[in-house]
N, CA and C atoms as a LAMMPS dump frame, in Angstrom:
ITEM: TIMESTEP
0
ITEM: NUMBER OF ATOMS
114
ITEM: BOX BOUNDS ff ff ff
-5.0000000000000000e+02 5.0000000000000000e+02
-5.0000000000000000e+02 5.0000000000000000e+02
-5.0000000000000000e+02 5.0000000000000000e+02
ITEM: ATOMS id mol type element x y z
1 1 1 N -428.001 -159.183 -331.685
2 1 2 C -428.165 -160.354 -330.951
3 1 3 C -429.492 -161.39 -331.629
4 2 1 N -430.411 -160.057 -331.438
5 2 2 C -432.004 -161.173 -331.768
6 2 3 C -432.124 -161.036 -332.76
7 3 1 N -432.111 -160.667 -334.38
8 3 2 C -432.211 -160.684 -335.33
9 3 3 C -430.794 -161.617 -335.9
10 4 1 N -428.876 -161.831 -335.026
11 4 2 C -429.003 -163.052 -336.238
12 4 3 C -429.863 -164.334 -335
13 5 1 N -430.208 -164.319 -334.385
14 5 2 C -430.782 -165.505 -333.236
15 5 3 C -432.33 -165.651 -334.571
16 6 1 N -433.031 -164.757 -335.351
17 6 2 C -434.359 -164.981 -335.635
18 6 3 C -434.03 -165.365 -337.154
19 7 1 N -433.298 -165.361 -337.743
20 7 2 C -432.802 -165.599 -339.077
21 7 3 C -432.504 -167.739 -338.991
22 8 1 N -431.642 -167.942 -338.337
23 8 2 C -431.672 -169.724 -337.707
24 8 3 C -432.561 -170.102 -337.635
25 9 1 N -433.266 -170.03 -336.767
26 9 2 C -434.842 -169.841 -336.217
27 9 3 C -436.235 -169.973 -337.666
28 10 1 N -435.679 -169.169 -338.144
29 10 2 C -436.426 -169.121 -338.979
30 10 3 C -435.938 -170.582 -340.219
31 11 1 N -434.561 -170.765 -340.388
32 11 2 C -434.35 -171.844 -341.559
33 11 3 C -434.897 -172.689 -340.706
34 12 1 N -434.273 -172.961 -339.623
35 12 2 C -435.037 -174.354 -338.779
36 12 3 C -435.987 -174.355 -339.405
37 13 1 N -437.53 -173.326 -338.562
38 13 2 C -438.564 -173.655 -339.45
39 13 3 C -439.062 -174.005 -340.677
40 14 1 N -438.977 -173.67 -341.262
41 14 2 C -438.973 -173.652 -342.616
42 14 3 C -438.511 -175.044 -343.29
43 15 1 N -436.947 -175.696 -342.841
44 15 2 C -436.693 -177.033 -342.714
45 15 3 C -437.357 -178.002 -342.83
46 16 1 N -437.622 -177.296 -340.912
47 16 2 C -439.008 -179.106 -340.31
48 16 3 C -440.021 -178.921 -341.019
49 17 1 N -440.765 -177.407 -341.608
50 17 2 C -441.961 -177.869 -342.376
51 17 3 C -441.693 -178.68 -343.174
52 18 1 N -440.899 -178.313 -344.6
53 18 2 C -440.118 -179.77 -345.316
54 18 3 C -440.566 -180.998 -345.042
55 19 1 N -439.588 -180.988 -344.016
56 19 2 C -439.766 -182.862 -343.09
57 19 3 C -440.838 -182.917 -343.054
58 20 1 N -441.509 -182.817 -342.129
59 20 2 C -443.011 -182.575 -341.774
60 20 3 C -443.717 -183.335 -343.242
61 21 1 N -443.456 -182.3 -344.01
62 21 2 C -444.627 -182.228 -345.442
63 21 3 C -444.164 -183.722 -345.569
64 22 1 N -442.605 -183.969 -346.035
65 22 2 C -442.48 -185.17 -347.044
66 22 3 C -442.117 -186.621 -346.164
67 23 1 N -443.135 -186.025 -344.505
68 23 2 C -443.152 -187.487 -344.102
69 23 3 C -444.584 -187.647 -344.037
70 24 1 N -445.202 -186.409 -344.475
71 24 2 C -447.46 -186.952 -344.376
72 24 3 C -447.097 -187.082 -345.522
73 25 1 N -446.922 -186.743 -346.469
74 25 2 C -446.645 -187.855 -347.766
75 25 3 C -446.85 -188.773 -347.991
76 26 1 N -445.152 -189.07 -347.712
77 26 2 C -444.875 -190.908 -347.508
78 26 3 C -445.785 -190.942 -347.52
79 27 1 N -446.679 -190.861 -346.308
80 27 2 C -447.549 -191.537 -345.108
81 27 3 C -448.174 -192.369 -346.313
82 28 1 N -449.243 -190.43 -346.555
83 28 2 C -450.355 -190.436 -347.682
84 28 3 C -450.56 -192.264 -348.787
85 29 1 N -448.736 -192.181 -349.629
86 29 2 C -448.497 -192.351 -350.574
87 29 3 C -448.525 -194.174 -350.352
88 30 1 N -448.008 -194.744 -348.816
89 30 2 C -447.704 -196.031 -348.105
90 30 3 C -449.204 -196.637 -348.205
91 31 1 N -450.97 -195.517 -347.575
92 31 2 C -451.748 -195.463 -347.827
93 31 3 C -452.309 -196.085 -348.487
94 32 1 N -451.72 -195.315 -349.984
95 32 2 C -452.883 -195.634 -351.114
96 32 3 C -452.489 -197.281 -351.769
97 33 1 N -451.042 -197.478 -351.61
98 33 2 C -450.468 -198.094 -351.692
99 33 3 C -450.743 -199.554 -350.79
100 34 1 N -451.71 -199.655 -350.286
101 34 2 C -452.141 -201.087 -349.185
102 34 3 C -454.006 -200.898 -349.499
103 35 1 N -454.441 -199.556 -348.987
104 35 2 C -455.76 -199.946 -349.835
105 35 3 C -456.026 -200.167 -351.806
106 36 1 N -454.771 -200.146 -352.785
107 36 2 C -454.185 -200.461 -354.13
108 36 3 C -454.098 -202.105 -353.879
109 37 1 N -453.785 -202.877 -352.766
110 37 2 C -453.775 -203.921 -352.768
111 37 3 C -454.929 -204.934 -352.176
112 38 1 N -454.86 -204.4 -351.26
113 38 2 C -456.207 -205.282 -351.3
114 38 3 C -457.549 -204.819 -351.516
């Protein structure tokens, strides 16, 4: 039971890490664009 539970949890962690990384890079890019515009 524990092993089968750990696998999806790891998958979710890596998935959310990718989502958060993409979100953060998007914010950084948007900030750079705003600074260039001004």
